[in-house]
C-alpha positions as semicolon CSV with decimal commas, in nm:
position;residue;x (nm);y (nm);z (nm)
1;M;-9,143;16,644;15,449
2;E;-9,466;16,516;15,291
3;E;-9,735;16,761;15,252
4;K;-10,084;16,645;15,446
5;D;-10,226;16,522;15,061
6;D;-9,911;16,318;14,999
7;V;-9,942;16,037;15,231
8;P;-9,944;15,770;15,016
9;V;-10,251;15,525;14,995
10;G;-10,238;15,127;14,981
11;L;-10,409;14,944;14,761
12;A;-10,321;14,557;14,706
13;D;-10,307;14,433;14,376
14;K;-10,469;14,090;14,255
15;T;-10,152;13,870;14,399
16;G;-10,287;14,051;14,757
17;A;-9,941;14,253;14,829
18;L;-10,031;14,595;14,934
19;L;-9,985;14,871;14,702
20;M;-9,866;15,216;14,849
21;I;-9,939;15,519;14,560
22;D;-9,836;15,841;14,551
23;K;-9,989;16,130;14,508
24;K;-9,957;16,145;14,120
25;E;-10,059;15,795;14,111
26;R;-10,365;15,914;14,291
27;E;-10,426;16,221;14,043
28;L;-10,353;15,993;13,716
29;V;-10,590;15,673;13,873
30;R;-10,860;15,908;13,926
31;E;-10,878;16,030;13,562
32;L;-10,894;15,680;13,374
33;L;-11,139;15,566;13,626
34;A;-11,394;15,882;13,573
35;M;-11,267;15,910;13,189
36;T;-11,305;15,513;13,192
37;L;-11,702;15,530;13,399
38;K;-11,779;15,844;13,132
39;S;-11,747;15,595;12,845
40;P;-12,042;15,310;12,788
41;S;-11,818;15,139;12,545
42;A;-11,590;15,119;12,825
43;R;-11,861;15,025;13,096
44;E;-11,982;14,727;12,823
45;W;-11,588;14,626;12,856
46;I;-11,529;14,610;13,218
47;S;-11,868;14,391;13,256
48;K;-11,815;14,135;12,991
49;K;-11,409;14,118;13,099
50;L;-11,433;14,092;13,501
51;G;-11,826;14,100;13,564
52;K;-12,085;14,416;13,632
53;E;-11,990;14,436;14,000
54;Y;-11,661;14,530;13,894
55;V;-11,828;14,901;13,739
56;Q;-12,021;14,942;14,083
57;I;-11,657;14,908;14,285
58;G;-11,482;15,133;14,024
59;V;-11,773;15,357;14,059
60;K;-11,766;15,362;14,473
61;L;-11,351;15,380;14,427
62;L;-11,365;15,674;14,198
63;K;-11,576;15,878;14,462
64;A;-11,360;15,753;14,741
65;M;-11,090;15,850;14,575
66;G;-11,227;16,224;14,568
67;G;-11,374;16,226;14,188
68;E;-11,699;16,221;14,023
């Protein structure tokens, strides 16, 4: 039986397909986002590659996932 915190969460990929991620995958994504968003060079790279709005999307996603 799954614990309450181990319910898969759905995310959409670039094709629009829904991806289900488990607790460990959420932890990894949360830590990667936190580490990336703390780095000025990573934020700059995201802005250049994807656009400035993607940095804010990352911040909102991190907060939604319970990160800092």
